[in-house]
C-alpha positions as CSV (number, residue, x, y, z in Angstrom):
1,M,118.9,101.6,183.0
2,A,122.5,102.9,182.9
3,Q,123.2,105.8,180.6
4,A,125.1,104.6,177.4
5,W,128.2,106.5,176.1
6,R,129.8,106.3,172.6
7,C,133.6,106.4,172.7
8,S,135.4,108.3,170.0
9,G,138.9,106.9,170.9
10,L,142.0,107.6,172.9
11,R,143.5,111.1,172.8
12,W,146.9,112.2,174.0
13,S,147.0,115.6,175.7
14,A,149.7,117.5,177.5
15,H,148.5,115.8,180.7
16,G,148.5,112.3,179.3
17,P,146.0,109.9,177.8
18,E,142.3,110.6,177.8
19,L,139.3,108.7,176.6
20,A,137.1,110.9,174.3
21,W,133.4,110.5,174.1
22,D,130.8,111.8,171.6
23,G,129.6,115.2,172.7
24,G,133.1,116.4,173.7
25,R,133.5,114.9,177.1
26,R,136.9,113.4,178.1
27,S,137.9,111.1,180.8
28,A,141.5,111.4,182.1
29,L,143.3,108.1,182.5
30,T,145.9,107.6,185.3
31,W,147.9,104.6,186.2
32,G,146.0,102.5,188.8
33,K,142.6,103.8,187.6
34,R,139.8,101.2,187.4
35,V,138.6,100.8,183.8
36,A,135.2,99.0,183.6
37,F,132.7,99.1,180.8
38,G,130.4,96.8,179.0
39,V,128.2,96.4,175.9
40,A,124.4,96.0,176.5
41,E,122.8,92.7,175.6
42,G,121.5,93.0,172.0
43,G,123.7,95.9,171.2
44,V,125.1,96.5,167.7
45,R,128.2,98.4,166.5
46,T,127.3,101.1,164.0
47,C,129.4,103.2,161.7
48,V,131.0,106.3,163.3
49,G,130.7,108.4,160.1
50,A,133.3,110.5,158.4
51,R,134.9,113.9,159.0
52,G,132.4,115.0,161.7
53,H,129.3,113.8,159.8
54,A,127.2,110.9,161.0
55,C,126.7,107.9,158.8
56,P,123.5,108.5,156.8
57,V,122.4,104.9,157.1
58,R,123.9,104.0,160.5
59,A,125.4,101.0,158.9
60,V,126.3,98.0,161.1
61,V,130.1,97.4,161.1
62,P,132.2,94.3,162.1
63,G,133.4,94.1,165.7
64,R,137.0,93.5,164.7
65,S,137.2,96.6,162.5
66,T,139.6,99.2,164.0
67,G,138.1,101.9,161.7
68,A,134.5,101.4,162.7
69,R,133.4,102.8,159.4
70,C,131.2,101.4,156.5
71,E,132.8,101.3,153.1
72,E,131.3,104.6,151.9
73,C,132.3,106.5,155.1
74,A,135.8,105.1,155.0
75,R,136.2,106.3,151.4
76,L,135.0,109.8,152.4
77,D,137.3,109.9,155.4
78,R,140.4,109.1,153.3
79,A,139.4,111.5,150.4
80,R,141.4,114.3,152.0
81,S,144.1,112.4,153.9
82,V,147.8,113.0,154.1
83,A,148.3,109.4,155.3
84,A,146.5,108.1,152.2
85,D,148.6,110.5,150.0
86,T,145.5,112.2,148.5
87,I,146.7,115.7,149.4
88,A,149.4,117.4,147.3
89,D,148.6,121.1,147.9
90,D,148.9,121.4,151.7
91,P,150.9,124.6,152.3
92,R,151.9,123.7,155.9
93,P,155.4,122.6,156.7
94,Y,155.9,119.0,157.6
95,H,158.3,117.0,159.8
96,V,160.0,113.8,158.7
97,Y,160.7,111.5,161.6
98,L,162.2,108.1,162.6
99,A,160.1,106.2,165.1
100,W,161.1,103.1,167.1
101,F,158.7,100.6,168.5
102,G,161.0,97.8,169.6
103,P,164.0,95.9,168.5
104,G,164.2,95.8,164.7
105,M,161.0,98.0,164.4
106,T,161.9,101.5,163.1
107,K,159.7,103.3,160.6
108,V,159.9,106.6,158.7
109,G,156.9,109.0,158.6
110,I,155.8,112.5,158.2
111,T,153.5,114.8,160.4
112,A,152.5,118.4,160.2
113,L,154.9,120.6,162.1
114,E,152.0,122.3,164.0
115,R,151.0,118.9,165.5
116,G,154.3,118.5,167.4
117,S,154.9,115.0,168.7
118,A,151.1,114.1,168.9
119,R,151.4,111.8,165.9
120,L,154.2,109.8,167.6
121,L,152.1,109.4,170.8
122,E,149.1,108.3,168.8
123,Q,151.2,105.6,167.0
124,G,152.7,104.3,170.2
125,A,156.3,105.2,169.3
126,V,158.6,104.3,172.2
127,C,161.4,106.5,170.9
128,F,161.7,108.9,168.0
129,S,163.8,111.7,166.5
130,W,163.0,114.3,163.9
131,L,165.0,114.0,160.6
132,G,164.0,117.2,158.8
133,V,161.4,119.8,158.1
134,G,160.0,121.3,154.9
135,P,157.1,121.4,152.4
136,L,154.8,118.4,152.1
137,M,156.0,117.1,148.8
138,A,159.7,117.4,149.9
139,A,158.9,115.5,153.1
140,R,157.1,112.8,151.0
141,R,160.2,112.5,148.7
142,T,162.5,112.2,151.7
143,E,160.2,109.5,153.1
144,E,160.4,107.6,149.8
145,L,164.2,108.0,149.7
146,L,164.6,106.4,153.1
147,R,162.3,103.5,152.3
148,A,164.2,102.8,149.1
149,A,167.8,103.4,150.2
150,L,167.6,102.1,153.8
151,R,164.7,99.7,153.5
152,V,162.9,101.5,156.4
153,P,159.1,100.9,156.3
154,D,156.5,103.6,156.6
155,R,154.1,101.3,158.5
156,I,154.4,98.7,161.3
157,P,151.3,96.7,162.3
158,Y,149.9,97.5,165.7
159,G,150.0,93.8,166.6
160,D,153.8,93.7,166.1
161,K,154.2,96.7,168.3
162,R,152.2,95.2,171.1
163,A,154.0,91.9,171.1
164,V,157.4,93.5,171.8
165,R,156.5,96.0,174.5
166,S,157.3,93.6,177.3
167,A,160.8,93.0,176.0
168,L,162.0,96.6,175.6
169,P,165.6,97.4,176.6
170,V,165.9,98.9,180.1
171,S,167.9,102.0,179.3
172,A,166.8,105.0,177.2
173,E,170.2,104.9,175.4
174,E,169.6,101.3,174.3
175,R,166.1,102.2,173.1
176,A,167.5,105.1,171.1
177,A,170.4,103.2,169.5
178,E,168.6,102.1,166.3
179,V,167.2,105.6,165.8
180,V,170.6,107.2,166.2
181,E,172.2,104.7,163.8
182,L,169.6,105.1,161.1
183,H,169.5,108.9,161.5
184,G,173.2,109.0,160.8
185,R,172.8,106.9,157.6
186,A,169.8,108.9,156.5
187,V,171.3,112.4,156.6
188,A,174.4,111.1,154.8
189,L,172.3,109.9,151.8
190,P,172.5,111.9,148.5
191,G,169.3,113.1,146.9
192,W,167.6,114.9,149.7
193,P,165.3,117.6,148.4
194,E,166.9,121.1,148.7
195,S,163.8,122.5,150.3
196,L,163.9,120.1,153.2
197,D,166.1,121.2,156.2
198,R,167.9,118.4,158.0
199,E,167.5,118.3,161.8
200,P,170.0,116.9,164.4
201,C,169.3,113.6,166.1
202,R,167.7,114.3,169.4
203,P,165.9,111.1,170.6
204,V,162.8,111.5,172.6
205,D,161.8,108.6,174.8
206,H,158.1,107.8,175.7
207,V,158.5,104.9,178.1
208,G,157.7,107.2,181.1
209,V,154.8,108.9,179.3
210,F,153.3,105.5,178.4
211,G,153.8,104.1,181.9
212,L,155.8,101.1,180.5
213,A,158.7,101.2,182.9
214,G,158.6,98.1,185.0
215,V,155.1,97.1,183.9
216,S,154.3,93.4,183.7
217,A,154.2,91.8,180.3
218,A,150.7,91.7,178.6
219,V,149.6,88.1,178.1
220,G,147.1,88.8,175.3
221,E,144.9,91.3,173.5
222,V,141.1,91.9,173.1
223,T,140.2,91.1,169.5
224,E,136.7,92.6,169.6
225,L,133.8,93.7,171.8
226,V,130.6,91.8,171.7
227,A,127.0,92.4,172.8
228,G,126.7,91.5,176.5
229,G,130.5,91.5,176.9
230,A,132.5,93.4,179.5
231,V,136.0,94.6,180.3
232,S,137.2,95.5,183.8
233,G,140.6,95.9,185.4
234,R,143.3,98.3,186.6
235,L,145.0,100.5,184.1
236,V,148.8,100.0,184.2
237,A,149.9,101.6,180.9
238,A,148.8,103.1,177.6
239,A,150.6,103.4,174.3
240,G,149.2,104.7,171.0
241,P,145.5,103.6,171.0
242,D,146.1,100.8,173.4
243,L,145.2,100.4,177.1
244,H,147.1,97.9,179.2
245,V,144.6,96.6,181.7
246,E,145.6,94.3,184.6
247,T,143.0,91.6,185.3
248,G,143.1,88.6,187.6
249,G,144.7,86.5,184.9
250,G,147.3,89.0,183.8
251,A,147.5,92.2,181.8
252,V,145.6,92.4,178.5
253,V,145.8,95.1,175.8
254,V,142.5,96.8,174.8
255,D,142.7,98.7,171.5
256,T,140.4,101.6,172.1
257,R,139.6,101.8,168.3
258,L,137.6,98.6,168.9
259,M,135.4,100.6,171.4
260,T,134.2,103.1,168.9
261,G,130.8,102.6,167.3
262,W,129.4,100.7,170.4
263,E,127.1,102.1,173.1
264,L,129.0,101.4,176.3
265,V,127.6,101.2,179.8
266,P,129.3,101.2,183.2
267,T,129.8,97.9,184.9
268,G,130.3,96.9,188.5
269,G,133.5,95.0,187.7
270,E,132.1,91.6,188.8
271,R,133.1,90.2,185.4
272,E,136.7,91.1,184.6
273,L,136.7,89.9,181.0
274,S,133.9,88.4,178.9
275,V,135.0,89.3,175.4
276,P,137.2,87.4,172.8
277,V,140.9,87.5,173.7
278,R,143.9,86.3,171.7
279,G,146.9,85.3,173.7
280,F,150.3,86.4,172.3
281,R,151.3,82.8,172.3
282,E,148.1,80.9,171.8
283,E,144.4,81.5,170.8
284,V,142.1,82.1,173.7
285,G,138.3,82.1,173.3
286,V,135.6,84.1,175.1
287,Q,136.4,83.9,178.8
288,D,135.0,84.7,182.2
289,G,138.3,83.8,183.9
290,L,141.3,84.8,181.8
291,F,143.9,82.2,180.9
């Protein structure tokens, strides 16, 4: 029987995307690499626990959950979370940023200065620029200022990001245009906290890092893994938590957050796709031959 592995998600290193596995092992991902894995017959998806601790009851969690946590572990995981706004006393400096994911999709956010651009890679930001840097609460107030004054959201659904990746402008200048325009309007606003230092607009483009230049448009996305199901294909791009995998019927997006909590086994690739897939234009059921 093949050894089973538990995936802990996609990580972005200085060398590019890597799949992380429980126990600390990592698998580097390169364009053209064959990605092939399956879920054993009779397998169940169990809670991944919280903050480095295993779920005490190994609760079964739904296949479509991107968090892969039971209710109690999800609560514990967010108990000390900057994203959930439950921390007010973090002494570290924070960056405020503008991130662009596609036409009409720009958000404002914050990330610890020490993390550099890792948060932007994890979110799948196609282009971004820093806005300012300062204490956590000053960064929070600036984020709220932009949301209220410029109507810039602080969240964009992953599904919306995926749907526009195939229609990105060709040039980096075009991709940066909305960030540049919003940056100019943002720094001109009154009411910025005195403790937050403004930063110049220097757009950073991730199309090359993500492998999206010239890649064929994805035709759909995997909605969940299932017992006995398999995914196999050639990796053509990765952005945020998503793998873009080329199969015989076209490229599909695999959200690696859906892989967590399952025990995965290698497959020979004889079945390219036997998991539920949703087309970006129509609903597609469980398939052996895609589309």
